LUMMIFI-968461 format. One line per 10 residues: their letters; for each residue x, y, z of N, C-alpha, C. Coordinates in Angstrom, 3 decimals. Example, Ala and Ser with C-alpha at 12.3 -4.5 7.8 and 13.67 -1.06 7.14 Angstrom:
! residues 2
as) 13.190,-5.690,7.800,12.300,-4.500,7.800,13.200,-3.300,7.800  12.850,-2.250,7.080,13.670,-1.060,7.140,12.900,0.030,7.870
This chain:
! residues 267
mlhenswnkf) 4.811,6.015,-10.837,3.707,6.667,-10.238,2.380,6.983,-10.912  2.521,7.339,-12.584,1.481,7.298,-13.175,1.972,6.211,-14.650  1.177,5.427,-15.304,1.108,4.771,-16.552,1.539,5.966,-17.744  2.694,6.123,-18.520,2.417,6.459,-19.648,1.196,7.234,-20.661  0.363,5.946,-20.752,-0.681,5.207,-21.461,-1.667,6.230,-20.821  -1.609,6.745,-19.479,-2.850,7.713,-18.736,-2.242,8.887,-18.907  -1.111,9.587,-18.985,-1.187,11.123,-18.886,-2.043,11.784,-19.229  -2.430,11.918,-20.697,-3.524,12.727,-20.781,-4.792,12.937,-19.699  -5.242,11.672,-19.446,-5.784,11.459,-18.784,-5.748,12.370,-17.104  -4.939,11.837,-16.659,-3.843,12.677,-15.877,-4.199,13.676,-15.738
ksadqfggrt) -3.867,14.719,-16.623,-3.663,15.749,-16.833,-4.901,16.540,-16.847  -5.860,15.919,-17.404,-7.794,16.309,-17.739,-8.150,16.166,-15.755  -7.422,15.275,-15.395,-8.513,15.443,-13.870,-7.556,16.012,-13.259  -6.251,16.325,-13.140,-5.296,17.614,-12.121,-4.806,19.031,-12.738  -5.042,18.893,-13.786,-4.532,20.316,-14.391,-3.259,21.266,-13.930  -2.673,20.800,-12.936,-1.450,21.683,-12.755,-1.521,22.773,-12.406  -2.549,23.010,-12.508,-3.153,24.367,-12.296,-3.817,24.556,-10.554  -4.001,23.256,-9.999,-4.590,22.973,-8.715,-6.408,22.804,-9.200  -6.300,22.790,-10.149,-7.869,22.562,-10.699,-8.759,20.581,-9.724  -9.359,20.933,-8.490,-9.516,20.169,-7.782,-11.149,19.322,-8.686
lddthhrsiv) -10.995,17.649,-7.917,-12.043,17.292,-8.392,-13.309,17.531,-7.445  -14.322,18.055,-8.599,-15.850,18.287,-7.869,-15.543,19.073,-6.633  -16.438,18.164,-5.192,-16.348,19.280,-4.078,-15.420,18.547,-2.914  -15.214,17.015,-3.308,-13.617,16.494,-2.720,-12.746,17.526,-2.783  -12.057,17.889,-3.744,-10.555,18.847,-3.330,-9.752,17.632,-3.459  -10.121,16.685,-4.158,-9.012,15.622,-4.131,-7.825,15.753,-5.724  -6.436,15.840,-4.766,-5.707,16.169,-5.755,-4.736,14.834,-5.920  -3.528,15.111,-7.045,-3.042,14.110,-7.020,-1.817,14.364,-5.998  -1.552,12.876,-5.701,-0.495,13.272,-4.132,1.134,13.799,-4.662  1.507,13.170,-6.081,2.609,13.624,-6.431,2.863,15.168,-6.602
llglergylg) 1.531,15.201,-7.414,1.965,17.310,-7.703,1.944,18.081,-6.170  0.904,17.356,-5.054,0.802,18.106,-4.316,2.422,18.236,-3.706  2.935,16.974,-3.499,4.588,17.225,-3.088,5.399,18.071,-3.417  4.886,18.279,-5.028,6.109,19.005,-6.264,5.815,20.291,-5.448  4.033,20.962,-5.706,4.183,22.052,-4.512,4.208,22.330,-3.649  4.065,21.897,-2.728,4.492,22.161,-1.449,5.706,21.719,-0.458  6.578,20.688,-1.694,8.299,20.450,-1.187,8.332,19.268,-0.303  7.390,18.322,-0.411,7.913,17.151,0.143,7.754,16.172,-1.008  8.168,16.202,-2.392,8.111,15.305,-3.310,8.927,14.650,-2.952  10.246,14.287,-2.581,11.189,13.812,-2.186,10.997,12.627,-1.099
kitspihkfi) 9.969,13.043,-0.367,9.278,11.804,0.934,8.524,10.978,0.413  8.077,10.783,-1.039,7.026,9.942,-2.120,8.621,9.492,-2.631  9.013,9.975,-3.585,10.225,9.454,-4.536,10.887,8.162,-4.083  11.442,8.635,-2.727,12.905,8.231,-2.507,12.587,6.691,-2.044  11.608,6.809,-1.207,10.893,5.079,-1.024,11.082,4.412,-2.546  10.560,4.829,-3.349,9.825,4.097,-4.424,11.064,4.110,-5.187  11.801,4.931,-5.416,13.491,4.622,-6.048,14.313,3.460,-5.110  14.417,3.997,-3.908,15.161,2.659,-3.665,14.569,1.411,-3.316  12.997,1.402,-2.970,12.774,-0.124,-2.953,11.851,-0.913,-4.137  11.588,0.018,-5.371,10.700,-0.447,-6.597,11.539,-0.226,-7.616
lnnslttqdy) 11.691,1.240,-8.272,12.307,1.056,-9.584,13.585,0.416,-9.665  15.069,0.577,-8.434,16.081,0.161,-8.535,16.428,-1.203,-8.060  15.052,-2.149,-7.697,15.380,-3.203,-7.545,14.596,-4.257,-8.916  14.918,-4.946,-8.886,14.671,-5.976,-10.184,13.865,-7.368,-9.613  13.452,-7.334,-8.396,12.268,-8.266,-7.971,11.173,-7.400,-7.704  10.991,-6.180,-7.990,9.863,-5.722,-7.851,8.622,-6.419,-8.732  7.674,-6.976,-8.124,6.625,-7.269,-8.586,5.634,-6.529,-9.771  5.161,-6.862,-10.731,4.849,-5.826,-11.673,2.931,-5.335,-11.030  2.512,-6.611,-10.334,1.378,-6.108,-9.357,1.682,-4.767,-8.634  2.723,-5.074,-7.677,2.820,-3.828,-6.692,3.379,-2.778,-7.263
ksslnetwlf) 4.318,-2.948,-9.130,4.159,-1.624,-9.307,2.837,-0.900,-10.129  2.190,-1.283,-10.361,0.640,-1.525,-10.543,0.101,-0.563,-9.484  0.146,-1.100,-8.674,-0.939,-0.451,-7.436,-0.348,1.048,-7.027  1.250,1.135,-7.581,1.662,2.434,-7.226,1.556,3.296,-8.040  0.649,3.138,-8.949,-0.276,4.183,-10.109,-0.897,4.862,-9.756  -1.083,6.168,-9.899,-2.009,7.164,-9.417,-3.241,7.267,-9.740  -3.759,5.848,-10.682,-5.522,6.053,-11.083,-6.253,5.779,-10.080  -6.230,6.341,-8.964,-7.330,6.374,-7.614,-7.959,7.749,-8.599  -7.338,8.767,-9.002,-8.166,9.666,-9.423,-9.213,9.840,-10.179  -9.028,8.561,-11.147,-10.101,8.608,-12.413,-11.293,7.781,-11.777
aeeglernki) -11.629,7.920,-11.176,-13.092,7.308,-10.288,-13.870,8.685,-10.345  -14.961,8.039,-10.953,-16.141,8.985,-11.018,-16.284,9.645,-9.823  -16.632,9.222,-9.065,-17.606,9.301,-7.714,-16.734,9.530,-6.175  -16.566,10.674,-5.693,-15.613,11.015,-4.267,-15.324,10.206,-3.623  -16.920,9.384,-3.473,-16.325,8.352,-1.933,-15.666,6.675,-2.416  -15.899,6.577,-3.699,-15.407,5.324,-4.140,-13.512,5.886,-4.407  -12.942,7.301,-4.957,-12.269,7.899,-4.907,-11.283,7.651,-3.670  -12.083,7.602,-2.447,-11.302,7.846,-1.057,-11.409,6.292,-0.903  -11.989,5.213,-1.370,-11.306,4.012,-1.123,-10.407,3.373,-1.870  -10.407,3.840,-2.954,-9.413,3.392,-3.952,-8.148,4.298,-3.479
fkifigklse) -8.092,5.184,-3.238,-6.920,5.804,-2.630,-6.350,5.462,-1.280  -7.002,4.602,-0.230,-6.699,4.100,0.698,-6.027,3.067,0.288  -5.850,2.658,-0.258,-5.398,1.242,-0.795,-3.639,1.545,-1.537  -4.130,2.785,-2.392,-2.978,3.512,-3.019,-2.313,3.751,-1.952  -2.587,4.599,-1.058,-1.505,5.174,0.063,-1.134,3.866,1.176  -2.019,2.939,1.351,-1.543,1.876,1.907,-0.002,1.576,1.316  -0.392,0.920,0.281,1.053,0.634,-0.216,2.126,1.506,-0.297  1.816,2.841,-0.491,3.245,3.464,-0.680,3.497,4.310,0.905  2.812,3.975,2.160,2.624,4.122,3.454,3.805,2.619,3.803  3.877,1.451,3.258,4.859,0.592,3.411,6.289,0.764,3.351
lcyanyledn) 6.106,0.895,2.153,7.786,1.947,1.611,8.085,2.983,2.452  7.017,3.524,2.616,7.942,4.716,3.789,8.498,4.451,5.020  7.548,3.276,5.473,7.766,2.623,6.845,9.318,1.660,6.510  9.080,1.177,5.438,10.031,0.402,5.646,11.738,1.121,5.372  11.605,2.696,4.676,12.628,3.625,4.752,13.250,4.101,5.990  11.700,4.152,7.078,11.770,4.918,8.057,12.610,3.751,9.019  12.457,2.391,8.880,12.966,1.700,9.452,14.492,1.490,8.822  14.829,1.533,7.587,16.487,2.187,7.602,16.793,3.165,8.206  16.189,4.072,8.323,16.752,5.316,9.185,17.102,5.340,10.761  16.171,4.099,10.844,16.477,3.603,12.410,17.448,2.300,12.678
gykiknleaw) 17.834,2.364,11.665,19.405,1.008,11.658,18.871,-0.239,11.514  17.578,-0.719,11.413,17.047,-1.985,10.283,18.070,-2.129,8.829  18.186,-3.345,8.597,18.538,-3.437,7.155,17.156,-4.329,6.484  16.685,-4.403,5.794,15.481,-4.404,4.401,15.985,-5.705,3.950  15.440,-7.011,4.086,15.850,-8.269,3.489,14.767,-8.449,2.880  13.569,-8.404,2.298,12.964,-8.557,1.479,11.491,-7.498,2.132  10.618,-7.468,1.059,9.193,-7.022,0.932,8.574,-7.405,0.377  6.975,-7.290,0.721,6.038,-7.746,-0.494,5.812,-7.649,-1.516  6.400,-6.188,-2.083,6.877,-5.547,-3.511,8.068,-6.480,-3.897  8.525,-7.150,-3.347,9.551,-8.033,-4.377,9.198,-9.376,-4.043
ggpfdisask) 7.467,-9.798,-3.530,6.897,-11.086,-3.582,7.057,-11.698,-2.145  7.966,-11.077,-1.303,8.159,-12.304,-0.108,6.537,-12.046,0.552  6.815,-12.471,2.171,5.865,-13.452,2.014,4.501,-12.654,3.357  5.567,-11.306,3.527,5.178,-10.664,4.858,5.530,-8.727,4.364  4.661,-7.618,4.472,4.902,-6.580,4.085,6.610,-6.225,4.286  7.139,-6.571,5.134,8.468,-6.318,5.534,9.621,-7.365,6.498  10.528,-7.754,5.628,11.317,-8.055,6.525,12.530,-7.385,6.589  13.273,-7.882,7.778,14.411,-7.092,8.588,15.232,-7.610,9.244  16.652,-6.915,9.558,17.399,-7.301,10.515,17.983,-6.353,11.028  18.489,-6.763,12.482,19.206,-5.664,13.325,19.329,-6.252,14.070
kgktfdfeak) 21.008,-5.816,14.128,21.867,-6.279,15.862,21.459,-7.847,15.927  22.114,-8.777,14.775,21.843,-10.187,14.535,20.490,-10.846,15.065  19.587,-10.382,14.993,18.255,-10.295,14.882,17.395,-10.363,13.788  16.117,-11.133,13.501,15.285,-10.818,12.323,13.918,-10.560,12.951  13.117,-9.525,12.014,12.094,-8.996,12.416,10.984,-9.041,11.176  10.187,-9.469,11.518,9.252,-9.049,10.040,7.772,-8.757,10.830  7.482,-8.239,9.749,6.119,-6.709,9.744,5.487,-6.730,9.190  3.833,-6.628,9.290,2.478,-6.414,8.588,2.051,-4.686,9.027  1.985,-4.108,8.117,1.635,-2.777,8.477,-0.140,-2.535,7.918  -0.758,-1.707,9.009,-2.212,-1.530,8.351,-2.154,-0.180,8.264
figlsddnfa) -2.659,0.571,7.159,-2.882,1.830,6.401,-4.902,1.935,7.106  -4.468,2.854,8.205,-6.077,3.346,8.311,-6.293,4.720,8.353  -7.301,5.029,6.983,-7.577,6.143,6.259,-8.912,6.862,7.120  -9.548,7.402,6.140,-10.367,8.105,6.619,-12.082,7.236,6.311  -13.048,7.127,7.025,-14.067,6.126,7.248,-14.893,6.960,5.942  -15.946,6.259,5.710,-16.720,6.968,4.439,-18.134,8.112,5.205  -18.067,7.825,6.516,-19.230,8.722,7.097,-17.677,10.195,7.544  -16.420,9.727,8.040,-15.903,10.848,8.090,-15.154,11.485,6.779  -15.222,10.987,6.087,-14.590,11.412,4.584,-16.180,12.274,3.886  -17.798,11.877,3.869,-18.454,12.667,3.597,-18.741,14.092,4.706
nivdelagnp) -17.997,14.204,6.268,-18.290,14.751,6.643,-17.382,16.019,6.476  -16.009,15.366,5.826,-15.742,16.597,5.585,-15.633,17.261,4.243  -15.890,16.183,3.346,-16.948,17.045,2.274,-17.802,18.011,2.080  -18.299,17.812,3.272,-19.581,18.541,3.605,-18.877,20.232,4.471  -17.951,20.039,5.093,-17.246,21.364,5.626,-16.374,22.252,4.595  -15.886,21.250,3.824,-15.125,21.886,2.869,-16.415,22.782,1.895  -17.907,22.332,1.596,-18.601,22.891,0.493,-19.431,23.827,1.433  -18.704,24.429,3.043,-19.464,25.129,3.715,-20.789,24.703,4.721  -21.045,23.208,4.087,-22.283,22.772,5.159,-21.853,21.926,6.370  -21.297,22.620,7.218,-20.611,20.987,8.328,-22.204,20.764,8.927
kgyswdanea) -21.632,19.506,9.360,-22.669,19.297,10.345,-22.484,18.130,11.309  -22.953,17.436,12.296,-22.340,17.318,13.474,-22.258,15.794,13.397  -20.975,15.389,13.624,-20.417,13.858,13.504,-20.155,13.508,15.301  -20.689,12.584,15.242,-20.178,11.670,16.426,-19.635,10.272,15.823  -18.598,9.619,16.681,-18.267,8.238,16.519,-18.054,8.085,18.013  -18.129,6.122,18.010,-17.972,5.797,19.305,-16.462,5.417,20.297  -16.325,5.671,21.013,-14.731,5.131,21.198,-14.366,3.908,21.085  -15.404,3.325,21.702,-15.356,1.697,21.696,-15.492,0.940,19.895  -16.120,1.818,19.384,-16.094,1.433,17.975,-14.533,1.463,17.341  -14.338,2.687,17.852,-12.631,3.034,17.047,-11.459,2.076,17.625
ndylllriye) -11.785,1.175,19.451,-11.148,0.487,19.796,-11.041,-0.790,18.878  -12.065,-1.328,18.969,-12.570,-2.575,17.978,-11.677,-2.191,16.688  -12.064,-1.653,16.302,-11.606,-1.688,14.322,-9.651,-1.811,14.633  -9.233,-0.994,15.498,-7.996,-0.974,15.505,-7.652,-2.379,16.110  -8.780,-2.948,17.166,-8.086,-4.447,17.082,-8.139,-5.373,16.413  -9.430,-5.038,15.617,-9.426,-6.252,14.366,-8.264,-6.038,13.443  -8.143,-4.814,12.911,-7.025,-4.700,12.045,-5.404,-5.514,12.799  -5.402,-5.315,13.834,-4.029,-5.580,14.912,-4.109,-7.256,14.420  -5.451,-7.971,14.998,-5.874,-9.462,14.688,-5.214,-9.952,13.162  -5.754,-8.744,12.436,-5.694,-9.332,10.828,-3.986,-9.232,10.633
sakqlegsga) -3.118,-8.461,10.912,-1.805,-8.772,10.681,-1.351,-9.723,11.740  -1.996,-10.078,12.643,-1.086,-11.295,13.991,-1.582,-12.239,12.732  -2.597,-12.804,12.211,-3.066,-14.201,11.346,-2.064,-14.471,10.164  -1.570,-13.030,9.614,-0.766,-12.756,8.188,0.555,-13.340,9.093  0.779,-13.052,10.037,2.518,-13.767,10.244,2.112,-14.928,11.050  1.271,-15.842,10.732,1.684,-16.768,11.655,2.402,-17.576,11.153  2.782,-17.327,10.154,4.076,-17.974,9.572,5.317,-17.953,9.493  5.487,-16.614,10.422,6.770,-15.985,10.490,7.661,-16.782,11.273  8.870,-16.847,11.270,9.710,-17.725,11.759,11.270,-16.613,12.661  10.923,-15.052,11.972,11.629,-14.171,12.679,11.789,-14.212,14.399
skkfsvmiid) 12.683,-13.573,14.646,13.178,-13.431,15.691,11.639,-12.467,16.596  11.362,-11.567,16.073,10.192,-10.737,16.318,9.581,-10.800,15.297  7.972,-10.204,15.951,7.122,-10.278,14.544,6.462,-9.363,15.207  5.849,-7.874,14.376,5.840,-6.326,14.454,4.556,-6.345,14.112  3.222,-5.914,14.826,1.828,-5.462,13.861,2.391,-3.795,13.844  2.486,-3.187,12.701,2.606,-1.919,12.811,0.929,-1.160,12.168  0.669,-0.336,12.874,-0.403,0.488,12.274,-0.478,1.506,12.272  -0.688,2.117,10.927,-0.081,3.822,10.562,-1.620,4.329,10.501  -2.052,5.578,10.836,-3.079,6.291,11.276,-3.054,7.564,10.265  -3.970,7.439,10.055,-3.865,9.242,8.909,-4.297,9.858,9.851
kmtdfkfkik) -3.409,11.163,9.694,-3.551,11.852,10.614,-4.777,12.865,10.539  -5.505,12.296,9.845,-6.712,13.170,9.906,-8.526,12.502,10.559  -7.836,11.104,10.469,-8.325,10.120,11.061,-7.870,9.513,12.688  -7.058,10.314,13.430,-6.185,9.785,14.518,-7.241,10.602,15.696  -7.823,11.705,15.111,-8.469,11.675,16.785,-9.973,10.615,17.267  -10.169,9.630,16.137,-10.999,8.641,16.738,-10.046,7.961,17.891  -8.914,7.977,17.940,-8.228,7.148,18.539,-7.463,8.169,19.858  -7.615,9.043,19.725,-7.087,9.910,21.027,-7.978,10.039,22.276  -9.164,9.823,22.151,-10.495,9.969,23.433,-9.488,9.116,24.505  -9.384,8.413,24.636,-8.983,7.969,26.016,-7.192,7.283,26.140
kqddwlkpfn) -6.347,8.624,25.293,-5.201,8.735,24.937,-4.574,7.815,25.901  -4.642,9.001,27.673,-3.854,8.572,28.612,-4.400,7.132,29.022  -5.465,6.522,29.361,-5.476,5.327,29.407,-5.139,3.929,28.789  -4.696,2.985,28.736,-4.284,1.998,28.409,-5.530,0.958,27.865  -6.338,1.517,27.171,-7.825,1.094,26.706,-7.867,0.063,26.020  -6.296,0.317,25.200,-6.564,-1.215,23.983,-6.191,-2.519,24.788  -5.122,-2.490,25.670,-4.261,-3.604,26.530,-4.633,-5.117,25.640  -3.955,-5.082,24.754,-3.869,-5.630,23.820,-3.355,-7.091,24.027  -2.572,-7.089,25.028,-1.839,-8.183,25.743,-2.172,-8.522,27.379  -3.121,-7.810,27.394,-3.685,-8.171,29.022,-5.010,-8.098,28.624
kprfrfyndt) -6.039,-9.450,28.407,-7.426,-9.967,28.160,-7.922,-9.512,27.042  -7.137,-9.027,26.031,-8.168,-7.854,24.941,-9.456,-8.664,24.468  -10.225,-7.641,24.490,-11.535,-7.602,24.200,-12.209,-6.628,23.364  -13.404,-7.285,22.814,-14.544,-6.368,21.414,-15.176,-5.469,22.353  -15.338,-4.379,22.810,-16.266,-3.286,23.545,-17.196,-2.598,23.064  -17.610,-3.304,21.530,-18.653,-2.859,20.865,-19.588,-3.983,20.339  -19.101,-4.922,20.716,-19.265,-6.455,19.877,-21.098,-6.533,20.153  -22.056,-6.925,19.468,-22.815,-7.647,19.668,-23.522,-8.268,18.407  -24.401,-9.420,18.528,-24.583,-10.346,16.991,-25.038,-9.211,15.955  -25.804,-8.481,16.164,-26.517,-7.887,15.118,-25.782,-6.649,14.462
npffqeqikk) -24.459,-6.311,15.177,-23.865,-5.241,14.433,-23.315,-5.837,13.519  -23.564,-4.964,12.254,-23.138,-5.578,10.619,-21.256,-5.071,10.564  -21.028,-4.598,11.399,-19.493,-4.678,11.353,-19.028,-6.025,11.850  -19.611,-6.823,12.933,-18.472,-7.265,13.261,-19.393,-8.967,12.189  -20.415,-8.282,12.196,-20.834,-9.553,11.196,-20.287,-9.840,9.693  -19.894,-8.964,9.523,-18.800,-9.044,8.661,-17.446,-9.581,8.902  -16.992,-9.494,10.128,-16.197,-9.471,10.196,-15.864,-11.335,10.340  -16.837,-11.647,11.050,-16.583,-12.662,12.038,-17.259,-14.252,10.630  -17.746,-13.408,9.173,-17.479,-14.261,7.924,-16.037,-14.359,7.815  -15.129,-13.515,7.905,-14.095,-13.736,7.345,-13.102,-14.277,8.731
ypdimddles) -13.706,-14.680,9.826,-12.358,-14.596,10.923,-13.720,-15.274,11.698  -14.238,-16.367,11.411,-14.893,-17.076,12.027,-14.963,-17.378,13.237  -13.287,-17.546,13.944,-12.763,-17.984,15.622,-12.365,-16.511,16.026  -12.588,-15.542,15.388,-12.019,-14.391,15.894,-12.605,-14.076,17.868  -13.990,-14.141,17.672,-14.091,-14.630,19.391,-13.152,-15.378,20.278  -12.929,-16.639,19.731,-12.745,-17.243,20.439,-11.110,-17.292,20.771  -10.217,-17.156,19.565,-8.496,-16.928,19.531,-8.051,-15.520,19.260  -8.651,-14.111,20.009,-8.545,-13.458,19.660,-7.176,-12.942,20.642  -6.924,-13.381,21.883,-5.618,-13.426,22.878,-5.309,-13.705,22.502  -5.172,-15.690,22.285,-3.930,-16.230,21.688,-3.478,-15.742,20.552
tlstlssiqi) -3.961,-15.168,19.451,-3.556,-14.892,18.301,-2.479,-13.316,18.674  -3.143,-12.442,19.285,-2.682,-11.347,19.690,-1.172,-11.733,20.872  -1.243,-12.754,21.441,0.119,-13.442,21.756,1.043,-13.557,21.287  0.832,-14.236,19.771,2.125,-14.475,19.281,2.534,-13.194,18.694  2.359,-11.756,18.673,3.240,-10.815,18.265,4.036,-10.188,19.352  5.207,-9.803,18.738,6.079,-9.154,19.956,6.369,-7.895,20.231  5.553,-7.104,19.483,5.034,-5.601,19.572,4.193,-5.142,18.989  3.263,-3.972,18.635,2.605,-3.479,18.703,3.070,-2.381,18.838  2.818,-1.399,17.184,3.422,-0.483,17.170,2.354,0.578,16.436  2.227,1.760,16.969,0.959,2.325,16.504,1.194,4.076,15.961
ynfeifefee) 1.282,4.408,15.102,2.088,5.648,14.200,0.450,6.461,13.974  1.035,7.811,13.887,0.613,9.222,13.290,1.242,9.200,11.608  0.237,9.308,10.762,1.099,9.419,9.362,0.534,10.460,8.906  1.348,11.747,8.556,1.650,13.126,7.807,2.363,13.336,7.451  2.051,13.984,6.050,2.677,14.417,4.869,4.231,13.358,5.177  4.295,11.891,4.782,4.903,11.198,4.933,5.744,10.925,5.605  5.517,11.242,6.947,6.712,11.077,8.175,5.639,10.210,9.194  6.413,10.032,10.478,5.931,8.931,11.121,5.782,9.458,12.601  5.226,9.603,13.336,5.046,9.869,14.679,4.822,9.115,15.502  5.566,8.455,16.555,4.832,7.722,17.659,4.030,8.081,18.318
frfydnp) 2.677,7.107,18.396,1.332,7.408,19.184,1.498,6.633,19.945  1.276,5.141,20.024,1.227,4.289,21.014,2.410,3.258,21.148  2.806,2.698,21.568,3.823,1.253,21.435,3.321,-0.111,22.506  2.803,-1.016,22.076,2.611,-1.758,22.899,3.695,-3.183,23.141  4.697,-3.305,23.937,5.459,-4.730,23.643,4.552,-5.992,24.586  5.076,-7.315,24.275,4.789,-7.813,24.989,5.326,-8.513,25.764  4.487,-8.902,26.644,5.737,-8.740,28.043,6.287,-10.551,28.223
């Protein structure tokens, strides 16, 4: 989780006594786990899938170093943290699958083509997992609250729907080369931001397998302008791309545990 050459810098950033970085209150994930009693939930999948496997790539090992703490500015730390925790959440999800009867056959961490490849009862499964953490605006709002300066915060539920749909689309595109019996898109939502996706929880508002559509789309929206650069055909092939998935599974993620939020199976 941390290269030995970075130890002194790491101690300076965290200090073991609970010193937090500026007004963001950022702390080391590992040391918080040690202090609060859930360190095993972090280290168990790392030992099982990373340290005890000779196939693990050096790039993946490096991505699990807690160097996100070294970024000078809080917002930048949050962005790097989401990459770090995204990799870690993939390993936790692989562990979760094993606990539910799957046998892990390959991982992106081992150089595999997909985040997770597994088997169960004679069938093969490929998974692409996406971690959804705090947005920049949401992060800034929490920092203001911690500093005793709460501000009003609003969001558009349709925009949240569109963002989730985009991440599902990304995972489906990444699974296009899969020959597995079933292909799963997995969304792992940080508990601190899941409120954005609960506004219409009782309505089946996402509808990924029933004429999915973006609800907030317009040609001038910066969010969509950026995505169309990456995926120029997204408006035309959204439905056909999502139809290649067997299932979409959305989880809340808190203290390195998974809570089922909503599952969609392709009819």
